[in-house]
C-alpha positions in Angstrom: -66.6 -29.6 -36.5 -63.5 -29.3 -38.6 -59.9 -29.3 -37.3 -57.4 -26.5 -37.6 -55.6 -28.4 -40.4 -58.7 -28.3 -42.6 -59.0 -24.6 -42.4 -57.2 -22.4 -45.0 -55.2 -19.2 -44.2 -57.5 -16.6 -42.7 -59.9 -19.1 -41.2 -57.2 -20.7 -39.2 -56.1 -17.3 -37.9 -59.6 -16.7 -36.6 -59.7 -20.1 -34.9 -56.3 -19.5 -33.2 -57.6 -16.1 -32.0 -60.8 -17.7 -30.7 -58.7 -20.3 -28.8 -56.5 -17.6 -27.2 -59.7 -15.7 -26.4 -61.2 -18.8 -24.6 -58.0 -19.4 -22.7 -57.6 -15.8 -21.6 -59.1 -16.4 -18.0 -56.7 -19.3 -17.4 -53.8 -17.2 -18.6 -54.8 -14.3 -16.4 -55.2 -16.5 -13.4 -51.8 -18.0 -13.9 -50.1 -14.6 -14.3 -52.0 -13.2 -11.3 -50.9 -16.3 -9.1 -47.3 -15.8 -10.3 -47.3 -12.1 -9.2 -49.1 -13.0 -6.0 -46.4 -15.4 -4.9 -43.7 -12.7 -5.5 -45.6 -10.2 -3.4 -46.6 -12.6 -0.6 -43.0 -13.9 -0.3 -41.7 -10.4 0.3 -44.5 -9.6 2.8 -44.6 -12.9 4.8 -41.0 -12.8 5.8 -41.7 -9.8 8.0 -44.3 -11.7 9.9 -41.9 -14.6 10.4 -38.9 -12.6 11.7 -39.6 -13.3 15.5 -40.0 -17.0 14.8 -36.8 -17.0 12.7 -34.8 -15.3 15.4 -36.1 -17.9 18.0 -35.8 -21.0 15.8 -32.5 -20.3 14.0 -30.9 -18.1 16.7 -30.3 -15.4 14.1 -28.5 -12.2 15.0 -29.9 -8.8 14.1 -27.7 -8.5 11.0 -28.6 -12.0 9.9 -32.2 -11.1 10.2 -31.7 -8.0 8.1 -30.0 -10.1 5.4 -32.8 -12.6 5.5 -35.3 -9.9 4.8 -33.2 -8.0 2.3 -31.5 -10.8 0.3 -34.6 -11.4 -1.8 -35.4 -7.8 -2.7 -31.7 -6.9 -3.3 -31.3 -9.8 -5.8 -34.7 -9.3 -7.3 -34.2 -5.5 -7.9 -30.7 -6.1 -9.2 -31.6 -8.7 -11.8 -35.1 -7.4 -12.8 -34.1 -5.4 -15.9 -31.5 -7.9 -17.0 -34.0 -10.8 -16.8 -36.6 -8.7 -18.6 -34.3 -8.1 -21.5 -33.2 -11.8 -21.7 -36.9 -12.8 -21.5 -37.7 -10.7 -24.4 -34.8 -12.2 -26.3 -35.2 -15.9 -25.4 -39.0 -16.2 -24.7 -41.2 -14.9 -22.0 -43.0 -18.2 -21.5 -39.7 -20.1 -21.0 -38.5 -17.5 -18.5 -41.8 -17.6 -16.6 -41.7 -21.3 -16.3 -38.0 -21.2 -15.3 -38.7 -18.6 -12.7 -41.5 -20.6 -11.2 -39.3 -23.6 -10.9 -36.4 -21.7 -9.4 -38.7 -19.9 -7.0 -40.4 -23.1 -5.9 -37.1 -24.9 -5.5 -35.6 -22.0 -3.5 -38.8 -21.9 -1.3 -38.3 -25.6 -0.4 -34.7 -25.0 0.4 -35.7 -22.0 2.6 -38.4 -24.1 4.3 -35.8 -26.7 5.4 -32.9 -24.3 6.1 -31.2 -25.2 9.3 -29.3 -21.9 9.8 -29.6 -18.3 9.0 -26.9 -18.4 6.2 -28.8 -21.2 4.4 -32.0 -19.2 4.6 -30.2 -16.1 3.2 -28.9 -18.1 0.2 -32.4 -19.5 -0.3 -34.0 -16.1 -0.2 -31.4 -14.8 -2.7 -32.3 -17.7 -5.0 -36.0 -16.7 -4.6 -35.0 -13.2 -5.8 -33.5 -14.8 -8.9 -36.8 -16.7 -9.5 -38.8 -13.5 -8.8 -36.7 -11.5 -11.3 -37.4 -14.2 -13.9 -41.2 -14.1 -13.2 -42.0 -10.5 -12.9 -41.1 -9.2 -16.4 -42.6 -12.3 -18.1 -45.9 -11.7 -16.4 -46.0 -8.1 -17.6 -45.1 -9.1 -21.1 -47.8 -11.9 -21.2 -50.4 -9.6 -19.8 -50.2 -7.3 -22.9 -51.1 -10.3 -25.1 -54.3 -11.4 -23.4 -57.1 -10.7 -25.9 -59.6 -8.3 -24.5 -62.4 -9.0 -27.0 -62.9 -10.9 -30.2 -61.9 -7.9 -32.3 -58.3 -8.6 -31.6 -57.5 -5.3 -30.1 -56.1 -6.7 -26.9 -55.1 -4.3 -24.2 -55.0 -1.1 -26.1 -54.9 1.0 -23.0 -51.5 -0.6 -22.1 -50.0 -0.2 -25.5 -48.7 3.3 -26.0 -47.5 2.6 -29.5 -51.2 2.4 -30.6 -52.2 5.7 -29.2 -53.4 8.2 -31.8 -50.6 10.3 -33.1 -50.9 13.9 -34.1 -49.0 15.1 -37.1 -46.2 17.6 -36.1 -47.5 21.0 -35.4 -51.3 20.2 -35.2 -51.5 20.1 -31.4 -50.2 23.5 -30.5 -50.3 26.0 -33.4 -49.4 29.5 -33.1 -51.7 32.1 -34.6 -49.6 34.2 -36.8 -50.2 37.9 -36.2 
């Protein structure tokens, strides 16, 4: 078998597409796991509220902030992080988001007070805001089949366009 360097122009393009086609399941698994941790984190905190109240002695307002700090920061930064990810690289932002999210999760796991947990949850929101737009951007680039069409159903720019006036024509009387 020959290496990529031995292949001229078009042949090299085909080999690179074949590699991305072979890696598509790993890519999909990583993207799915990334989204899963975002969703689970927001859900699991509601299950842990009674334990947090008992262990940390958190007041009702502190519990509300523990639950909401993540989602408020996540929602506030989502569009900004998506735009920055498009500009500076989705892969880089996905990796950074996973590192920030994991680090904040460790901080949250070892939090000794409600205020420390609120800060950790807010940092998790930053990580989640870095992860979410990157996963959606990468999902569109997973090759669907060897023809290189990708996820055409997600790409509205590739939808068939009708010339102006051909969809609804009036019949002149």
